[in-house]
PQR file with spaces between the fields and no chain letter, atoms N, CA, C, O and H, PARSE charges and radii, in Angstrom:
ATOM       1  N    MET     1       0.807   -1.439    0.327 -0.4000 1.5000
ATOM       2  CA   MET     1       0.010    0.306    0.085 -0.0000 2.0000
ATOM       3  C    MET     1       0.611    1.226   -0.005  0.5500 1.7000
ATOM       4  O    MET     1       1.565    1.249    0.773 -0.5500 1.4000
ATOM       5  N    ALA     2       0.490    2.186   -0.720 -0.4000 1.5000
ATOM       6  CA   ALA     2       1.452    3.523   -0.879 -0.0000 2.0000
ATOM       7  C    ALA     2       1.044    4.297    0.449  0.5500 1.7000
ATOM       8  O    ALA     2      -0.136    4.594    0.638 -0.5500 1.4000
ATOM       9  H    ALA     2      -0.285    2.167   -1.351  0.4000 1.0000
ATOM      10  N    SER     3       1.869    4.563    1.208 -0.4000 1.5000
ATOM      11  CA   SER     3       1.942    5.432    2.033 -0.0000 2.0000
ATOM      12  C    SER     3       3.201    6.094    2.575  0.5500 1.7000
ATOM      13  O    SER     3       4.199    5.976    1.863 -0.5500 1.4000
ATOM      14  H    SER     3       2.827    4.321    1.054  0.4000 1.0000
ATOM      15  N    ARG     4       3.343    6.864    3.870 -0.4000 1.5000
ATOM      16  CA   ARG     4       4.420    7.102    3.992 -0.0000 2.0000
ATOM      17  C    ARG     4       5.850    6.123    3.906  0.5500 1.7000
ATOM      18  O    ARG     4       6.991    6.512    3.656 -0.5500 1.4000
ATOM      19  H    ARG     4       2.533    6.960    4.448  0.4000 1.0000
ATOM      20  N    ARG     5       5.409    4.807    4.182 -0.4000 1.5000
ATOM      21  CA   ARG     5       6.215    3.643    3.716 -0.0000 2.0000
ATOM      22  C    ARG     5       5.567    2.544    3.477  0.5500 1.7000
ATOM      23  O    ARG     5       4.495    2.146    3.933 -0.5500 1.4000
ATOM      24  H    ARG     5       4.482    4.491    4.385  0.4000 1.0000
ATOM      25  N    LEU     6       6.430    1.985    2.582 -0.4000 1.5000
ATOM      26  CA   LEU     6       6.148    0.737    1.527 -0.0000 2.0000
ATOM      27  C    LEU     6       5.561   -0.214    2.782  0.5500 1.7000
ATOM      28  O    LEU     6       6.132   -0.353    3.864 -0.5500 1.4000
ATOM      29  H    LEU     6       7.301    2.308    2.211  0.4000 1.0000
ATOM      30  N    VAL     7       4.388   -0.790    2.419 -0.4000 1.5000
ATOM      31  CA   VAL     7       3.545   -1.909    2.966 -0.0000 2.0000
ATOM      32  C    VAL     7       3.119   -2.841    2.557  0.5500 1.7000
ATOM      33  O    VAL     7       2.109   -2.648    1.880 -0.5500 1.4000
ATOM      34  H    VAL     7       3.924   -0.677    1.541  0.4000 1.0000
ATOM      35  N    PHE     8       3.523   -4.148    2.678 -0.4000 1.5000
ATOM      36  CA   PHE     8       3.426   -5.376    1.981 -0.0000 2.0000
ATOM      37  C    PHE     8       2.259   -6.124    2.964  0.5500 1.7000
ATOM      38  O    PHE     8       2.681   -7.027    3.687 -0.5500 1.4000
ATOM      39  H    PHE     8       4.343   -4.305    3.228  0.4000 1.0000
ATOM      40  N    PRO     9       0.859   -5.804    3.025 -0.5600 1.5000
ATOM      41  CA   PRO     9      -0.041   -6.616    3.693  0.2800 2.0000
ATOM      42  C    PRO     9      -0.129   -8.028    3.428  0.5500 1.7000
ATOM      43  O    PRO     9      -0.276   -8.562    2.329 -0.5500 1.4000
ATOM      44  N    GLY    10      -0.010   -8.633    4.678 -0.4000 1.5000
ATOM      45  CA   GLY    10       0.032   -9.920    5.006 -0.0000 2.0000
ATOM      46  C    GLY    10       1.409  -10.542    4.643  0.5500 1.7000
ATOM      47  O    GLY    10       1.474  -11.725    4.978 -0.5500 1.4000
ATOM      48  H    GLY    10       0.109   -8.199    5.571  0.4000 1.0000
ATOM      49  N    LEU    11       2.548  -10.045    4.033 -0.4000 1.5000
ATOM      50  CA   LEU    11       3.983  -10.437    3.861 -0.0000 2.0000
ATOM      51  C    LEU    11       4.558   -9.773    4.978  0.5500 1.7000
ATOM      52  O    LEU    11       5.774   -9.753    4.784 -0.5500 1.4000
ATOM      53  H    LEU    11       2.496   -9.085    3.760  0.4000 1.0000
ATOM      54  N    GLU    12       4.268   -9.203    6.087 -0.4000 1.5000
ATOM      55  CA   GLU    12       5.137   -8.679    6.970 -0.0000 2.0000
ATOM      56  C    GLU    12       6.448   -9.513    7.277  0.5500 1.7000
ATOM      57  O    GLU    12       7.550   -8.964    7.286 -0.5500 1.4000
ATOM      58  H    GLU    12       3.281   -9.220    6.246  0.4000 1.0000
ATOM      59  N    GLN    13       6.337  -10.395    7.441 -0.4000 1.5000
ATOM      60  CA   GLN    13       7.455  -11.370    7.782 -0.0000 2.0000
ATOM      61  C    GLN    13       8.320  -11.957    6.582  0.5500 1.7000
ATOM      62  O    GLN    13       9.104  -12.903    6.659 -0.5500 1.4000
ATOM      63  H    GLN    13       5.442  -10.841    7.434  0.4000 1.0000
ATOM      64  N    GLU    14       8.049  -11.288    5.588 -0.4000 1.5000
ATOM      65  CA   GLU    14       9.176  -11.935    4.512 -0.0000 2.0000
ATOM      66  C    GLU    14      10.022  -10.861    4.427  0.5500 1.7000
ATOM      67  O    GLU    14       9.919   -9.788    5.022 -0.5500 1.4000
ATOM      68  H    GLU    14       7.412  -10.519    5.525  0.4000 1.0000
ATOM      69  N    ASP    15      11.195  -11.349    3.349 -0.4000 1.5000
ATOM      70  CA   ASP    15      12.176  -10.296    2.967 -0.0000 2.0000
ATOM      71  C    ASP    15      11.663   -9.264    1.752  0.5500 1.7000
ATOM      72  O    ASP    15      11.646   -9.608    0.570 -0.5500 1.4000
ATOM      73  H    ASP    15      11.279  -12.220    2.866  0.4000 1.0000
ATOM      74  N    THR    16      11.372   -8.340    2.087 -0.4000 1.5000
ATOM      75  CA   THR    16      10.424   -7.480    1.382 -0.0000 2.0000
ATOM      76  C    THR    16      11.322   -6.888    0.238  0.5500 1.7000
ATOM      77  O    THR    16      10.759   -6.524   -0.795 -0.5500 1.4000
ATOM      78  H    THR    16      11.386   -8.061    3.047  0.4000 1.0000
ATOM      79  N    ALA    17      12.501   -6.785    0.343 -0.4000 1.5000
ATOM      80  CA   ALA    17      13.450   -6.147   -0.883 -0.0000 2.0000
ATOM      81  C    ALA    17      13.690   -7.612   -1.601  0.5500 1.7000
ATOM      82  O    ALA    17      13.758   -7.540   -2.828 -0.5500 1.4000
ATOM      83  H    ALA    17      12.957   -7.081    1.182  0.4000 1.0000
ATOM      84  N    LYS    18      13.786   -8.534   -1.205 -0.4000 1.5000
ATOM      85  CA   LYS    18      13.878   -9.815   -2.178 -0.0000 2.0000
ATOM      86  C    LYS    18      12.601   -9.891   -3.008  0.5500 1.7000
ATOM      87  O    LYS    18      12.629   -9.782   -4.234 -0.5500 1.4000
ATOM      88  H    LYS    18      13.730   -8.592   -0.208  0.4000 1.0000
ATOM      89  N    LEU    19      11.593  -10.061   -2.384 -0.4000 1.5000
ATOM      90  CA   LEU    19      10.130  -10.122   -3.035 -0.0000 2.0000
ATOM      91  C    LEU    19       9.779   -8.907   -3.817  0.5500 1.7000
ATOM      92  O    LEU    19       8.735   -9.080   -4.446 -0.5500 1.4000
ATOM      93  H    LEU    19      11.569  -10.150   -1.388  0.4000 1.0000
ATOM      94  N    LYS    20      10.334   -7.686   -3.988 -0.4000 1.5000
ATOM      95  CA   LYS    20      10.493   -6.528   -4.933 -0.0000 2.0000
ATOM      96  C    LYS    20      10.986   -6.804   -5.882  0.5500 1.7000
ATOM      97  O    LYS    20      10.414   -6.799   -6.972 -0.5500 1.4000
ATOM      98  H    LYS    20      11.183   -7.546   -3.478  0.4000 1.0000
ATOM      99  N    LYS    21      12.468   -7.188   -5.643 -0.4000 1.5000
ATOM     100  CA   LYS    21      13.403   -7.634   -6.921 -0.0000 2.0000
ATOM     101  C    LYS    21      12.941   -8.850   -7.510  0.5500 1.7000
ATOM     102  O    LYS    21      13.020   -8.801   -8.737 -0.5500 1.4000
ATOM     103  H    LYS    21      12.932   -7.193   -4.757  0.4000 1.0000
ATOM     104  N    MET    22      12.431  -10.055   -7.011 -0.4000 1.5000
ATOM     105  CA   MET    22      11.748  -11.361   -7.456 -0.0000 2.0000
ATOM     106  C    MET    22      10.056  -10.977   -8.337  0.5500 1.7000
ATOM     107  O    MET    22       9.846  -11.369   -9.484 -0.5500 1.4000
ATOM     108  H    MET    22      12.367  -10.095   -6.014  0.4000 1.0000
ATOM     109  N    CYS    23       9.220  -10.326   -7.683 -0.4000 1.5000
ATOM     110  CA   CYS    23       7.990  -10.143   -7.886 -0.0000 2.0000
ATOM     111  C    CYS    23       7.499   -9.148   -8.706  0.5500 1.7000
ATOM     112  O    CYS    23       6.727   -9.162   -9.665 -0.5500 1.4000
ATOM     113  H    CYS    23       9.391  -10.007   -6.750  0.4000 1.0000
ATOM     114  N    GLY    24       8.270   -8.055   -7.976 -0.4000 1.5000
ATOM     115  CA   GLY    24       7.947   -6.689   -8.303 -0.0000 2.0000
ATOM     116  C    GLY    24       6.833   -5.920   -7.560  0.5500 1.7000
ATOM     117  O    GLY    24       6.352   -6.492   -6.582 -0.5500 1.4000
ATOM     118  H    GLY    24       8.897   -8.044   -7.197  0.4000 1.0000
ATOM     119  N    VAL    25       6.444   -4.921   -7.832 -0.4000 1.5000
ATOM     120  CA   VAL    25       5.416   -4.150   -7.008 -0.0000 2.0000
ATOM     121  C    VAL    25       4.248   -3.296   -7.376  0.5500 1.7000
ATOM     122  O    VAL    25       4.528   -2.228   -7.919 -0.5500 1.4000
ATOM     123  H    VAL    25       6.834   -4.456   -8.626  0.4000 1.0000
ATOM     124  N    ARG    26       3.054   -3.561   -7.189 -0.4000 1.5000
ATOM     125  CA   ARG    26       1.777   -2.982   -7.489 -0.0000 2.0000
ATOM     126  C    ARG    26       1.220   -2.503   -6.098  0.5500 1.7000
ATOM     127  O    ARG    26       1.068   -3.103   -5.033 -0.5500 1.4000
ATOM     128  H    ARG    26       2.826   -4.429   -6.748  0.4000 1.0000
ATOM     129  N    TYR    27       0.936   -1.033   -6.538 -0.4000 1.5000
ATOM     130  CA   TYR    27       0.488   -0.236   -5.080 -0.0000 2.0000
ATOM     131  C    TYR    27      -1.474   -0.197   -5.120  0.5500 1.7000
ATOM     132  O    TYR    27      -2.145   -0.159   -6.151 -0.5500 1.4000
ATOM     133  H    TYR    27       1.060   -0.546   -7.402  0.4000 1.0000
ATOM     134  N    VAL    28      -1.815   -0.214   -4.219 -0.4000 1.5000
ATOM     135  CA   VAL    28      -3.378    0.207   -3.959 -0.0000 2.0000
ATOM     136  C    VAL    28      -3.418    1.570   -4.185  0.5500 1.7000
ATOM     137  O    VAL    28      -2.827    2.436   -3.540 -0.5500 1.4000
ATOM     138  H    VAL    28      -1.271   -0.245   -3.381  0.4000 1.0000
ATOM     139  N    ASP    29      -4.319    1.745   -5.361 -0.4000 1.5000
ATOM     140  CA   ASP    29      -4.665    3.205   -5.734 -0.0000 2.0000
ATOM     141  C    ASP    29      -5.205    4.069   -4.733  0.5500 1.7000
ATOM     142  O    ASP    29      -6.034    3.462   -4.055 -0.5500 1.4000
ATOM     143  H    ASP    29      -4.800    1.042   -5.885  0.4000 1.0000
ATOM     144  N    LYS    30      -5.076    5.039   -4.449 -0.4000 1.5000
ATOM     145  CA   LYS    30      -5.742    6.036   -3.661 -0.0000 2.0000
ATOM     146  C    LYS    30      -5.593    5.461   -2.188  0.5500 1.7000
ATOM     147  O    LYS    30      -6.619    5.550   -1.513 -0.5500 1.4000
ATOM     148  H    LYS    30      -4.402    5.532   -5.000  0.4000 1.0000
ATOM     149  N    SER    31      -4.515    4.901   -1.593 -0.4000 1.5000
ATOM     150  CA   SER    31      -4.635    4.422   -0.037 -0.0000 2.0000
ATOM     151  C    SER    31      -3.562    5.087    0.626  0.5500 1.7000
ATOM     152  O    SER    31      -2.403    4.703    0.786 -0.5500 1.4000
ATOM     153  H    SER    31      -3.682    4.829   -2.141  0.4000 1.0000
ATOM     154  N    PRO    32      -4.382    6.639    1.158 -0.5600 1.5000
ATOM     155  CA   PRO    32      -3.724    7.434    1.652  0.2800 2.0000
ATOM     156  C    PRO    32      -3.392    6.845    3.573  0.5500 1.7000
ATOM     157  O    PRO    32      -3.832    5.824    4.100 -0.5500 1.4000
ATOM     158  N    ASP    33      -2.569    7.833    4.158 -0.4000 1.5000
ATOM     159  CA   ASP    33      -2.028    7.203    4.980 -0.0000 2.0000
ATOM     160  C    ASP    33      -2.851    8.171    6.375  0.5500 1.7000
ATOM     161  O    ASP    33      -2.636    8.090    7.585 -0.5500 1.4000
ATOM     162  H    ASP    33      -2.211    8.663    3.730  0.4000 1.0000
ATOM     163  N    ILE    34      -3.647    8.889    5.758 -0.4000 1.5000
ATOM     164  CA   ILE    34      -4.362   10.003    6.752 -0.0000 2.0000
ATOM     165  C    ILE    34      -5.709    9.538    6.521  0.5500 1.7000
ATOM     166  O    ILE    34      -6.177    9.285    5.410 -0.5500 1.4000
ATOM     167  H    ILE    34      -3.822    8.954    4.775  0.4000 1.0000
ATOM     168  N    ILE    35      -6.362    9.429    7.730 -0.4000 1.5000
ATOM     169  CA   ILE    35      -7.786    8.991    7.573 -0.0000 2.0000
ATOM     170  C    ILE    35      -8.401   10.193    8.399  0.5500 1.7000
ATOM     171  O    ILE    35      -7.898   10.711    9.396 -0.5500 1.4000
ATOM     172  H    ILE    35      -5.982    9.634    8.631  0.4000 1.0000
ATOM     173  N    LYS    36      -9.874   10.610    7.636 -0.4000 1.5000
ATOM     174  CA   LYS    36     -10.470   11.730    8.060 -0.0000 2.0000
ATOM     175  C    LYS    36     -12.033   11.306    8.656  0.5500 1.7000
ATOM     176  O    LYS    36     -12.690   12.000    9.432 -0.5500 1.4000
ATOM     177  H    LYS    36     -10.283   10.189    6.826  0.4000 1.0000
ATOM     178  N    SER    37     -12.385   10.170    8.164 -0.4000 1.5000
ATOM     179  CA   SER    37     -13.443    9.717    8.238 -0.0000 2.0000
ATOM     180  C    SER    37     -13.956    8.224    8.882  0.5500 1.7000
ATOM     181  O    SER    37     -13.091    7.351    8.801 -0.5500 1.4000
ATOM     182  H    SER    37     -11.852    9.607    7.534  0.4000 1.0000
ATOM     183  N    ILE    38     -14.857    7.932    9.322 -0.4000 1.5000
ATOM     184  CA   ILE    38     -14.986    6.298    9.690 -0.0000 2.0000
ATOM     185  C    ILE    38     -15.179    5.847    8.380  0.5500 1.7000
ATOM     186  O    ILE    38     -14.685    4.742    8.155 -0.5500 1.4000
ATOM     187  H    ILE    38     -15.559    8.640    9.388  0.4000 1.0000
ATOM     188  N    GLU    39     -15.844    6.472    7.318 -0.4000 1.5000
ATOM     189  CA   GLU    39     -15.653    5.488    5.893 -0.0000 2.0000
ATOM     190  C    GLU    39     -14.636    5.640    5.309  0.5500 1.7000
ATOM     191  O    GLU    39     -14.455    4.886    4.353 -0.5500 1.4000
ATOM     192  H    GLU    39     -16.246    7.370    7.500  0.4000 1.0000
ATOM     193  N    GLU    40     -13.765    6.469    5.573 -0.4000 1.5000
ATOM     194  CA   GLU    40     -12.449    6.084    4.905 -0.0000 2.0000
ATOM     195  C    GLU    40     -11.688    5.203    5.782  0.5500 1.7000
ATOM     196  O    GLU    40     -10.743    4.683    5.189 -0.5500 1.4000
ATOM     197  H    GLU    40     -13.912    7.082    6.349  0.4000 1.0000
ATOM     198  N    LYS    41     -11.805    4.854    7.071 -0.4000 1.5000
ATOM     199  CA   LYS    41     -11.200    4.073    8.092 -0.0000 2.0000
ATOM     200  C    LYS    41     -11.731    2.341    7.349  0.5500 1.7000
ATOM     201  O    LYS    41     -11.057    1.315    7.260 -0.5500 1.4000
ATOM     202  H    LYS    41     -12.573    5.277    7.553  0.4000 1.0000
ATOM     203  N    GLN    42     -13.128    2.597    6.933 -0.4000 1.5000
ATOM     204  CA   GLN    42     -13.287    0.974    6.659 -0.0000 2.0000
ATOM     205  C    GLN    42     -12.903    0.870    5.045  0.5500 1.7000
ATOM     206  O    GLN    42     -12.871   -0.305    4.682 -0.5500 1.4000
ATOM     207  H    GLN    42     -13.676    3.430    7.005  0.4000 1.0000
ATOM     208  N    LYS    43     -12.634    1.730    4.099 -0.4000 1.5000
ATOM     209  CA   LYS    43     -12.218    1.897    2.943 -0.0000 2.0000
ATOM     210  C    LYS    43     -10.783    1.434    3.248  0.5500 1.7000
ATOM     211  O    LYS    43     -10.259    0.562    2.555 -0.5500 1.4000
ATOM     212  H    LYS    43     -12.659    2.685    4.394  0.4000 1.0000
ATOM     213  N    ARG    44     -10.231    1.933    4.139 -0.4000 1.5000
ATOM     214  CA   ARG    44      -8.564    1.481    4.442 -0.0000 2.0000
ATOM     215  C    ARG    44      -8.508    0.083    4.827  0.5500 1.7000
ATOM     216  O    ARG    44      -7.532   -0.502    4.358 -0.5500 1.4000
ATOM     217  H    ARG    44     -10.656    2.642    4.702  0.4000 1.0000
ATOM     218  N    ARG    45      -9.442   -0.762    5.699 -0.4000 1.5000
ATOM     219  CA   ARG    45      -9.440   -1.764    6.185 -0.0000 2.0000
ATOM     220  C    ARG    45      -9.776   -2.948    5.240  0.5500 1.7000
ATOM     221  O    ARG    45      -9.447   -4.131    5.321 -0.5500 1.4000
ATOM     222  H    ARG    45     -10.235   -0.287    6.080  0.4000 1.0000
ATOM     223  N    ASP    46     -10.611   -2.217    4.217 -0.4000 1.5000
ATOM     224  CA   ASP    46     -10.767   -3.413    2.926 -0.0000 2.0000
ATOM     225  C    ASP    46      -9.927   -3.466    1.825  0.5500 1.7000
ATOM     226  O    ASP    46      -9.812   -4.411    1.045 -0.5500 1.4000
ATOM     227  H    ASP    46     -10.878   -1.256    4.152  0.4000 1.0000
ATOM     228  N    ALA    47      -9.213   -2.162    1.797 -0.4000 1.5000
ATOM     229  CA   ALA    47      -8.318   -2.181    0.861 -0.0000 2.0000
ATOM     230  C    ALA    47      -7.260   -3.104    1.630  0.5500 1.7000
ATOM     231  O    ALA    47      -6.706   -3.941    0.917 -0.5500 1.4000
ATOM     232  H    ALA    47      -9.306   -1.394    2.431  0.4000 1.0000
ATOM     233  N    TYR    48      -6.990   -3.081    2.639 -0.4000 1.5000
ATOM     234  CA   TYR    48      -5.951   -3.952    3.363 -0.0000 2.0000
ATOM     235  C    TYR    48      -6.086   -5.242    3.278  0.5500 1.7000
ATOM     236  O    TYR    48      -5.029   -5.860    3.145 -0.5500 1.4000
ATOM     237  H    TYR    48      -7.439   -2.401    3.218  0.4000 1.0000
ATOM     238  N    ALA    49      -7.233   -5.963    3.319 -0.4000 1.5000
ATOM     239  CA   ALA    49      -7.469   -7.125    3.502 -0.0000 2.0000
ATOM     240  C    ALA    49      -7.616   -7.715    1.793  0.5500 1.7000
ATOM     241  O    ALA    49      -7.274   -8.828    1.395 -0.5500 1.4000
ATOM     242  H    ALA    49      -8.091   -5.461    3.427  0.4000 1.0000
ATOM     243  N    PHE    50      -8.170   -6.699    1.047 -0.4000 1.5000
ATOM     244  CA   PHE    50      -7.550   -7.420   -0.237 -0.0000 2.0000
ATOM     245  C    PHE    50      -6.563   -7.427   -0.637  0.5500 1.7000
ATOM     246  O    PHE    50      -6.176   -8.419   -1.255 -0.5500 1.4000
ATOM     247  H    PHE    50      -8.448   -5.795    1.370  0.4000 1.0000
ATOM     248  N    ALA    51      -5.779   -6.369   -0.458 -0.4000 1.5000
ATOM     249  CA   ALA    51      -4.139   -6.624   -0.731 -0.0000 2.0000
ATOM     250  C    ALA    51      -3.509   -7.582   -0.037  0.5500 1.7000
ATOM     251  O    ALA    51      -2.729   -8.127   -0.817 -0.5500 1.4000
ATOM     252  H    ALA    51      -6.093   -5.564    0.044  0.4000 1.0000
ATOM     253  N    LYS    52      -3.431   -8.163    1.234 -0.4000 1.5000
ATOM     254  CA   LYS    52      -3.300   -9.136    1.933 -0.0000 2.0000
ATOM     255  C    LYS    52      -3.752  -10.402    1.406  0.5500 1.7000
ATOM     256  O    LYS    52      -2.882  -11.269    1.325 -0.5500 1.4000
ATOM     257  H    LYS    52      -4.065   -7.720    1.869  0.4000 1.0000
ATOM     258  N    SER    53      -4.940  -10.709    1.022 -0.4000 1.5000
ATOM     259  CA   SER    53      -5.177  -11.750    0.281 -0.0000 2.0000
ATOM     260  C    SER    53      -4.391  -11.816   -1.038  0.5500 1.7000
ATOM     261  O    SER    53      -3.720  -12.824   -1.257 -0.5500 1.4000
ATOM     262  H    SER    53      -5.647  -10.005    1.088  0.4000 1.0000
ATOM     263  N    PHE    54      -4.430  -10.721   -2.013 -0.4000 1.5000
ATOM     264  CA   PHE    54      -3.564  -10.911   -3.316 -0.0000 2.0000
ATOM     265  C    PHE    54      -2.194  -10.965   -2.980  0.5500 1.7000
ATOM     266  O    PHE    54      -1.440  -11.662   -3.660 -0.5500 1.4000
ATOM     267  H    PHE    54      -4.975   -9.901   -1.835  0.4000 1.0000
ATOM     268  N    ASN    55      -1.736  -10.254   -1.923 -0.4000 1.5000
ATOM     269  CA   ASN    55      -0.194  -10.701   -1.731 -0.0000 2.0000
ATOM     270  C    ASN    55       0.195  -11.956   -1.461  0.5500 1.7000
ATOM     271  O    ASN    55       1.194  -12.458   -1.977 -0.5500 1.4000
ATOM     272  H    ASN    55      -2.348   -9.688   -1.371  0.4000 1.0000
ATOM     273  N    GLN    56      -0.617  -12.597   -0.577 -0.4000 1.5000
ATOM     274  CA   GLN    56      -0.468  -14.059   -0.473 -0.0000 2.0000
ATOM     275  C    GLN    56      -0.572  -15.247   -1.314  0.5500 1.7000
ATOM     276  O    GLN    56       0.102  -16.277   -1.331 -0.5500 1.4000
ATOM     277  H    GLN    56      -1.428  -12.190   -0.158  0.4000 1.0000
ATOM     278  N    ALA    57      -1.630  -14.844   -2.046 -0.4000 1.5000
ATOM     279  CA   ALA    57      -1.656  -15.855   -3.509 -0.0000 2.0000
ATOM     280  C    ALA    57      -0.676  -15.264   -4.564  0.5500 1.7000
ATOM     281  O    ALA    57      -0.460  -16.054   -5.484 -0.5500 1.4000
ATOM     282  H    ALA    57      -2.178  -14.007   -2.033  0.4000 1.0000
ATOM     283  N    MET    58      -0.005  -14.029   -4.664 -0.4000 1.5000
ATOM     284  CA   MET    58       0.776  -13.652   -5.542 -0.0000 2.0000
ATOM     285  C    MET    58       2.197  -14.266   -4.973  0.5500 1.7000
ATOM     286  O    MET    58       3.088  -14.853   -5.586 -0.5500 1.4000
ATOM     287  H    MET    58      -0.180  -13.387   -3.917  0.4000 1.0000
ATOM     288  N    LEU    59       2.102  -13.967   -3.772 -0.4000 1.5000
ATOM     289  CA   LEU    59       3.518  -14.800   -3.327 -0.0000 2.0000
ATOM     290  C    LEU    59       4.019  -16.387   -3.746  0.5500 1.7000
ATOM     291  O    LEU    59       5.117  -16.772   -4.147 -0.5500 1.4000
ATOM     292  H    LEU    59       1.378  -13.489   -3.273  0.4000 1.0000
ATOM     293  N    LYS    60       2.697  -17.178   -3.472 -0.4000 1.5000
ATOM     294  CA   LYS    60       2.735  -18.776   -3.914 -0.0000 2.0000
ATOM     295  C    LYS    60       3.361  -18.400   -5.274  0.5500 1.7000
ATOM     296  O    LYS    60       4.564  -18.495   -5.520 -0.5500 1.4000
ATOM     297  H    LYS    60       1.805  -16.866   -3.146  0.4000 1.0000
ATOM     298  N    HIS    61       2.331  -17.922   -6.204 -0.4000 1.5000
ATOM     299  CA   HIS    61       2.505  -17.913   -7.674 -0.0000 2.0000
ATOM     300  C    HIS    61       4.088  -17.041   -8.131  0.5500 1.7000
ATOM     301  O    HIS    61       4.586  -17.294   -9.228 -0.5500 1.4000
ATOM     302  H    HIS    61       1.354  -17.845   -6.004  0.4000 1.0000
ATOM     303  N    CYS    62       4.618  -16.254   -7.389 -0.4000 1.5000
ATOM     304  CA   CYS    62       5.437  -15.940   -7.878 -0.0000 2.0000
ATOM     305  C    CYS    62       6.911  -16.782   -7.530  0.5500 1.7000
ATOM     306  O    CYS    62       7.937  -16.880   -8.203 -0.5500 1.4000
ATOM     307  H    CYS    62       4.213  -16.049   -6.498  0.4000 1.0000
ATOM     308  N    LEU    63       6.528  -17.374   -6.097 -0.4000 1.5000
ATOM     309  CA   LEU    63       7.891  -18.561   -5.714 -0.0000 2.0000
ATOM     310  C    LEU    63       7.596  -19.724   -6.930  0.5500 1.7000
ATOM     311  O    LEU    63       8.481  -20.106   -7.696 -0.5500 1.4000
ATOM     312  H    LEU    63       5.694  -17.294   -5.551  0.4000 1.0000
ATOM     313  N    ASN    64       6.496  -20.108   -6.956 -0.4000 1.5000
ATOM     314  CA   ASN    64       6.307  -21.290   -8.162 -0.0000 2.0000
ATOM     315  C    ASN    64       7.105  -21.245   -9.510  0.5500 1.7000
ATOM     316  O    ASN    64       7.737  -22.160  -10.037 -0.5500 1.4000
ATOM     317  H    ASN    64       5.777  -19.798   -6.334  0.4000 1.0000
ATOM     318  N    VAL    65       6.887  -19.715  -10.019 -0.4000 1.5000
ATOM     319  CA   VAL    65       7.410  -19.471  -11.096 -0.0000 2.0000
ATOM     320  C    VAL    65       8.781  -19.173  -11.238  0.5500 1.7000
ATOM     321  O    VAL    65       9.378  -19.523  -12.256 -0.5500 1.4000
ATOM     322  H    VAL    65       6.373  -18.971   -9.591  0.4000 1.0000
ATOM     323  N    ALA    66       9.327  -18.581  -10.354 -0.4000 1.5000
ATOM     324  CA   ALA    66      11.001  -18.634   -9.920 -0.0000 2.0000
ATOM     325  C    ALA    66      11.618  -20.140  -10.046  0.5500 1.7000
ATOM     326  O    ALA    66      12.509  -20.525  -10.803 -0.5500 1.4000
ATOM     327  H    ALA    66       8.842  -18.296   -9.527  0.4000 1.0000
ATOM     328  N    SER    67      10.878  -20.872   -9.078 -0.4000 1.5000
ATOM     329  CA   SER    67      10.905  -22.133   -8.814 -0.0000 2.0000
ATOM     330  C    SER    67      11.301  -22.966  -10.348  0.5500 1.7000
ATOM     331  O    SER    67      12.217  -23.717  -10.683 -0.5500 1.4000
ATOM     332  H    SER    67      10.155  -20.559   -8.462  0.4000 1.0000
ATOM     333  N    ASP    68      10.108  -22.401  -11.040 -0.4000 1.5000
ATOM     334  CA   ASP    68      10.148  -23.257  -12.523 -0.0000 2.0000
ATOM     335  C    ASP    68      11.418  -22.770  -13.456  0.5500 1.7000
ATOM     336  O    ASP    68      12.085  -23.585  -14.093 -0.5500 1.4000
ATOM     337  H    ASP    68       9.364  -21.791  -10.768  0.4000 1.0000
ATOM     338  N    SER    69      11.673  -21.387  -13.467 -0.4000 1.5000
ATOM     339  CA   SER    69      12.377  -20.675  -14.115 -0.0000 2.0000
ATOM     340  C    SER    69      13.940  -21.378  -13.738  0.5500 1.7000
ATOM     341  O    SER    69      14.655  -21.893  -14.597 -0.5500 1.4000
ATOM     342  H    SER    69      11.130  -20.725  -12.949  0.4000 1.0000
ATOM     343  N    LYS    70      14.264  -21.286  -12.399 -0.4000 1.5000
ATOM     344  CA   LYS    70      15.393  -22.241  -12.108 -0.0000 2.0000
ATOM     345  C    LYS    70      15.575  -23.419  -12.650  0.5500 1.7000
ATOM     346  O    LYS    70      16.584  -23.693  -13.299 -0.5500 1.4000
ATOM     347  H    LYS    70      13.682  -20.867  -11.701  0.4000 1.0000
ATOM     348  N    HIS    71      14.370  -24.436  -12.381 -0.4000 1.5000
ATOM     349  CA   HIS    71      14.663  -25.804  -12.853 -0.0000 2.0000
ATOM     350  C    HIS    71      14.893  -25.875  -14.268  0.5500 1.7000
ATOM     351  O    HIS    71      15.431  -26.868  -14.760 -0.5500 1.4000
ATOM     352  H    HIS    71      13.550  -24.213  -11.854  0.4000 1.0000
ATOM     353  N    ALA    72      14.439  -24.666  -15.116 -0.4000 1.5000
ATOM     354  CA   ALA    72      14.436  -24.647  -16.384 -0.0000 2.0000
ATOM     355  C    ALA    72      15.752  -24.601  -16.805  0.5500 1.7000
ATOM     356  O    ALA    72      16.149  -25.254  -17.770 -0.5500 1.4000
ATOM     357  H    ALA    72      14.003  -23.860  -14.716  0.4000 1.0000
ATOM     358  N    VAL    73      16.669  -23.648  -15.941 -0.4000 1.5000
ATOM     359  CA   VAL    73      18.107  -23.305  -16.249 -0.0000 2.0000
ATOM     360  C    VAL    73      18.867  -24.339  -15.968  0.5500 1.7000
ATOM     361  O    VAL    73      19.888  -24.584  -16.610 -0.5500 1.4000
ATOM     362  H    VAL    73      16.346  -23.117  -15.157  0.4000 1.0000
ATOM     363  N    GLU    74      18.437  -25.080  -14.944 -0.4000 1.5000
ATOM     364  CA   GLU    74      19.712  -26.317  -14.622 -0.0000 2.0000
ATOM     365  C    GLU    74      19.584  -27.320  -15.254  0.5500 1.7000
ATOM     366  O    GLU    74      20.391  -28.240  -15.123 -0.5500 1.4000
ATOM     367  H    GLU    74      17.608  -24.881  -14.422  0.4000 1.0000
C-alpha cells in the first residue's frame, strides 16, 4: 500500500527487498495514510484485506514461477 512507507499487507514477515526484486510491486490506488472519517477507515480496512489476500496468493505464484525458471536453467 502506498503511504509514508511501503507496506506489504500479509507479508510483513517476508524479505520485502527480495520480493520486490523477484515479483515486482503494484500499489493500491488512493491508499492515503491520513484517515479523516469512519468511511475512509473502513475503505482502508477493505483495501488492506484485499491487498493481504492478493499478496499471499501472488507470493505463492511468484515463488512457483521462480522455482520453475530455476529448474529450466539447470
